[in-house]
ChimeraX commands (.cxc) that place a marker at each C-alpha (Angstrom):
marker #1 position -0.09,-0.12,-0.04 radius 0.5
marker #1 position 2.80,2.37,0.96 radius 0.5
marker #1 position 4.40,1.69,-2.52 radius 0.5
marker #1 position 1.19,2.61,-4.17 radius 0.5
marker #1 position 1.15,6.03,-2.37 radius 0.5
marker #1 position 4.75,6.75,-3.32 radius 0.5
marker #1 position 3.96,5.83,-6.86 radius 0.5
marker #1 position 1.07,8.16,-7.02 radius 0.5
marker #1 position 3.17,10.90,-5.40 radius 0.5
marker #1 position 5.93,10.42,-8.00 radius 0.5
marker #1 position 3.46,10.52,-10.86 radius 0.5
marker #1 position 1.87,13.84,-9.40 radius 0.5
marker #1 position 5.30,15.52,-9.12 radius 0.5
marker #1 position 6.29,14.52,-12.68 radius 0.5
marker #1 position 2.86,15.90,-14.10 radius 0.5
marker #1 position 3.39,19.13,-11.96 radius 0.5
marker #1 position 6.91,19.55,-13.20 radius 0.5
marker #1 position 5.78,19.20,-16.90 radius 0.5
marker #1 position 2.92,21.50,-16.24 radius 0.5
marker #1 position 5.19,24.08,-14.85 radius 0.5
marker #1 position 7.58,23.79,-17.66 radius 0.5
marker #1 position 4.70,24.27,-20.18 radius 0.5
marker #1 position 3.41,27.33,-18.25 radius 0.5
marker #1 position 6.90,28.89,-18.27 radius 0.5
marker #1 position 7.31,28.24,-22.01 radius 0.5
marker #1 position 4.01,29.91,-22.70 radius 0.5
marker #1 position 4.76,32.85,-20.47 radius 0.5
marker #1 position 7.98,33.40,-22.29 radius 0.5
marker #1 position 5.88,34.00,-25.55 radius 0.5
marker #1 position 6.67,30.64,-27.21 radius 0.5
marker #1 position 4.65,27.78,-28.41 radius 0.5
marker #1 position 5.46,24.41,-26.89 radius 0.5
marker #1 position 5.68,22.83,-30.19 radius 0.5
marker #1 position 8.22,25.45,-31.27 radius 0.5
marker #1 position 10.20,24.84,-28.24 radius 0.5
marker #1 position 10.20,20.98,-28.75 radius 0.5
marker #1 position 11.31,21.76,-32.39 radius 0.5
marker #1 position 14.08,23.90,-31.17 radius 0.5
marker #1 position 15.34,21.21,-28.94 radius 0.5
marker #1 position 15.51,18.53,-31.75 radius 0.5
marker #1 position 16.97,21.21,-34.14 radius 0.5
marker #1 position 19.95,21.83,-31.77 radius 0.5
marker #1 position 21.25,18.34,-32.88 radius 0.5
marker #1 position 20.74,19.12,-36.52 radius 0.5
marker #1 position 22.50,22.40,-35.89 radius 0.5
marker #1 position 25.47,20.50,-34.62 radius 0.5
marker #1 position 25.47,18.28,-37.68 radius 0.5
marker #1 position 25.22,21.13,-40.13 radius 0.5
marker #1 position 28.04,22.91,-38.26 radius 0.5
marker #1 position 30.29,20.06,-38.81 radius 0.5
marker #1 position 29.08,19.76,-42.43 radius 0.5
marker #1 position 29.73,23.44,-43.03 radius 0.5
marker #1 position 33.40,23.13,-42.32 radius 0.5
marker #1 position 33.64,20.82,-45.33 radius 0.5
marker #1 position 32.30,23.55,-47.61 radius 0.5
marker #1 position 34.97,23.31,-50.22 radius 0.5
marker #1 position 34.41,19.52,-50.48 radius 0.5
marker #1 position 30.65,19.40,-50.97 radius 0.5
marker #1 position 29.20,18.15,-54.13 radius 0.5
marker #1 position 26.23,19.92,-55.71 radius 0.5
marker #1 position 23.75,17.47,-54.29 radius 0.5
marker #1 position 25.27,17.86,-50.86 radius 0.5
marker #1 position 25.04,21.71,-51.17 radius 0.5
marker #1 position 21.30,21.56,-52.16 radius 0.5
marker #1 position 20.70,19.16,-49.24 radius 0.5
marker #1 position 22.77,21.65,-46.89 radius 0.5
marker #1 position 20.59,24.66,-48.18 radius 0.5
marker #1 position 17.34,22.85,-47.43 radius 0.5
marker #1 position 18.45,21.76,-43.98 radius 0.5
marker #1 position 19.84,25.16,-43.01 radius 0.5
marker #1 position 16.63,26.85,-44.02 radius 0.5
marker #1 position 14.66,24.52,-41.77 radius 0.5
marker #1 position 16.96,25.28,-38.78 radius 0.5
marker #1 position 16.68,29.00,-39.60 radius 0.5
marker #1 position 13.06,29.10,-39.56 radius 0.5
marker #1 position 12.98,27.13,-36.25 radius 0.5
marker #1 position 15.56,29.39,-34.54 radius 0.5
marker #1 position 13.66,32.47,-35.81 radius 0.5
marker #1 position 10.75,31.56,-33.50 radius 0.5
marker #1 position 12.83,31.16,-30.31 radius 0.5
marker #1 position 14.21,34.31,-28.30 radius 0.5
marker #1 position 17.97,34.69,-28.87 radius 0.5
marker #1 position 18.64,34.73,-25.31 radius 0.5
marker #1 position 17.73,31.18,-25.03 radius 0.5
marker #1 position 20.09,29.94,-27.72 radius 0.5
marker #1 position 23.11,32.40,-27.34 radius 0.5
marker #1 position 25.26,29.41,-26.52 radius 0.5
marker #1 position 24.63,28.06,-30.00 radius 0.5
marker #1 position 25.16,31.45,-31.73 radius 0.5
marker #1 position 28.75,30.63,-33.04 radius 0.5
marker #1 position 27.53,27.48,-34.73 radius 0.5
marker #1 position 24.47,29.23,-36.08 radius 0.5
marker #1 position 26.77,31.96,-37.46 radius 0.5
marker #1 position 29.12,29.50,-39.03 radius 0.5
marker #1 position 26.17,27.60,-40.71 radius 0.5
marker #1 position 24.71,30.87,-41.89 radius 0.5
marker #1 position 27.86,32.01,-43.42 radius 0.5
marker #1 position 28.37,28.83,-45.36 radius 0.5
marker #1 position 24.76,28.99,-46.40 radius 0.5
marker #1 position 25.25,32.49,-47.77 radius 0.5
marker #1 position 28.50,31.40,-49.56 radius 0.5
marker #1 position 26.65,28.52,-51.23 radius 0.5
marker #1 position 23.75,30.70,-52.19 radius 0.5
marker #1 position 26.11,33.29,-53.90 radius 0.5
marker #1 position 27.94,30.57,-55.60 radius 0.5
marker #1 position 24.92,28.98,-56.92 radius 0.5
marker #1 position 23.69,32.37,-58.02 radius 0.5
marker #1 position 26.72,33.32,-59.84 radius 0.5
marker #1 position 26.74,29.85,-61.48 radius 0.5
marker #1 position 23.17,30.42,-62.73 radius 0.5
marker #1 position 23.91,33.86,-64.11 radius 0.5
marker #1 position 26.97,32.80,-66.22 radius 0.5
marker link #1:1,2 radius 0.2
marker link #1:2,3 radius 0.2
marker link #1:3,4 radius 0.2
marker link #1:4,5 radius 0.2
marker link #1:5,6 radius 0.2
marker link #1:6,7 radius 0.2
marker link #1:7,8 radius 0.2
marker link #1:8,9 radius 0.2
marker link #1:9,10 radius 0.2
marker link #1:10,11 radius 0.2
marker link #1:11,12 radius 0.2
marker link #1:12,13 radius 0.2
marker link #1:13,14 radius 0.2
marker link #1:14,15 radius 0.2
marker link #1:15,16 radius 0.2
marker link #1:16,17 radius 0.2
marker link #1:17,18 radius 0.2
marker link #1:18,19 radius 0.2
marker link #1:19,20 radius 0.2
marker link #1:20,21 radius 0.2
marker link #1:21,22 radius 0.2
marker link #1:22,23 radius 0.2
marker link #1:23,24 radius 0.2
marker link #1:24,25 radius 0.2
marker link #1:25,26 radius 0.2
marker link #1:26,27 radius 0.2
marker link #1:27,28 radius 0.2
marker link #1:28,29 radius 0.2
marker link #1:29,30 radius 0.2
marker link #1:30,31 radius 0.2
marker link #1:31,32 radius 0.2
marker link #1:32,33 radius 0.2
marker link #1:33,34 radius 0.2
marker link #1:34,35 radius 0.2
marker link #1:35,36 radius 0.2
marker link #1:36,37 radius 0.2
marker link #1:37,38 radius 0.2
marker link #1:38,39 radius 0.2
marker link #1:39,40 radius 0.2
marker link #1:40,41 radius 0.2
marker link #1:41,42 radius 0.2
marker link #1:42,43 radius 0.2
marker link #1:43,44 radius 0.2
marker link #1:44,45 radius 0.2
marker link #1:45,46 radius 0.2
marker link #1:46,47 radius 0.2
marker link #1:47,48 radius 0.2
marker link #1:48,49 radius 0.2
marker link #1:49,50 radius 0.2
marker link #1:50,51 radius 0.2
marker link #1:51,52 radius 0.2
marker link #1:52,53 radius 0.2
marker link #1:53,54 radius 0.2
marker link #1:54,55 radius 0.2
marker link #1:55,56 radius 0.2
marker link #1:56,57 radius 0.2
marker link #1:57,58 radius 0.2
marker link #1:58,59 radius 0.2
marker link #1:59,60 radius 0.2
marker link #1:60,61 radius 0.2
marker link #1:61,62 radius 0.2
marker link #1:62,63 radius 0.2
marker link #1:63,64 radius 0.2
marker link #1:64,65 radius 0.2
marker link #1:65,66 radius 0.2
marker link #1:66,67 radius 0.2
marker link #1:67,68 radius 0.2
marker link #1:68,69 radius 0.2
marker link #1:69,70 radius 0.2
marker link #1:70,71 radius 0.2
marker link #1:71,72 radius 0.2
marker link #1:72,73 radius 0.2
marker link #1:73,74 radius 0.2
marker link #1:74,75 radius 0.2
marker link #1:75,76 radius 0.2
marker link #1:76,77 radius 0.2
marker link #1:77,78 radius 0.2
marker link #1:78,79 radius 0.2
marker link #1:79,80 radius 0.2
marker link #1:80,81 radius 0.2
marker link #1:81,82 radius 0.2
marker link #1:82,83 radius 0.2
marker link #1:83,84 radius 0.2
marker link #1:84,85 radius 0.2
marker link #1:85,86 radius 0.2
marker link #1:86,87 radius 0.2
marker link #1:87,88 radius 0.2
marker link #1:88,89 radius 0.2
marker link #1:89,90 radius 0.2
marker link #1:90,91 radius 0.2
marker link #1:91,92 radius 0.2
marker link #1:92,93 radius 0.2
marker link #1:93,94 radius 0.2
marker link #1:94,95 radius 0.2
marker link #1:95,96 radius 0.2
marker link #1:96,97 radius 0.2
marker link #1:97,98 radius 0.2
marker link #1:98,99 radius 0.2
marker link #1:99,100 radius 0.2
marker link #1:100,101 radius 0.2
marker link #1:101,102 radius 0.2
marker link #1:102,103 radius 0.2
marker link #1:103,104 radius 0.2
marker link #1:104,105 radius 0.2
marker link #1:105,106 radius 0.2
marker link #1:106,107 radius 0.2
marker link #1:107,108 radius 0.2
marker link #1:108,109 radius 0.2
marker link #1:109,110 radius 0.2
marker link #1:110,111 radius 0.2
marker link #1:111,112 radius 0.2
view
């Protein structure tokens, strides 16, 4: 019987913590779905950051994939206040710089 009470108490605390987190996210002006997408996008940003260091070695197909994935990341990060992801800013800036370089090169190749 005591174990059942402890289990109920743990479930109550877990639900209360999740509720508190959701309320804090909403009070900061974000949607919960956007915040979850942001958490998942941080891993993608790390992958793109590593990939962006190989900019000179990318094939055309890899560049197209990089552009599409970077655009997804940028749209997710725009929805989140910058103070939350300031630790990731250097990676974001590197990916953005590589994105701009690829776009300029593709634009120049299309106009030749």
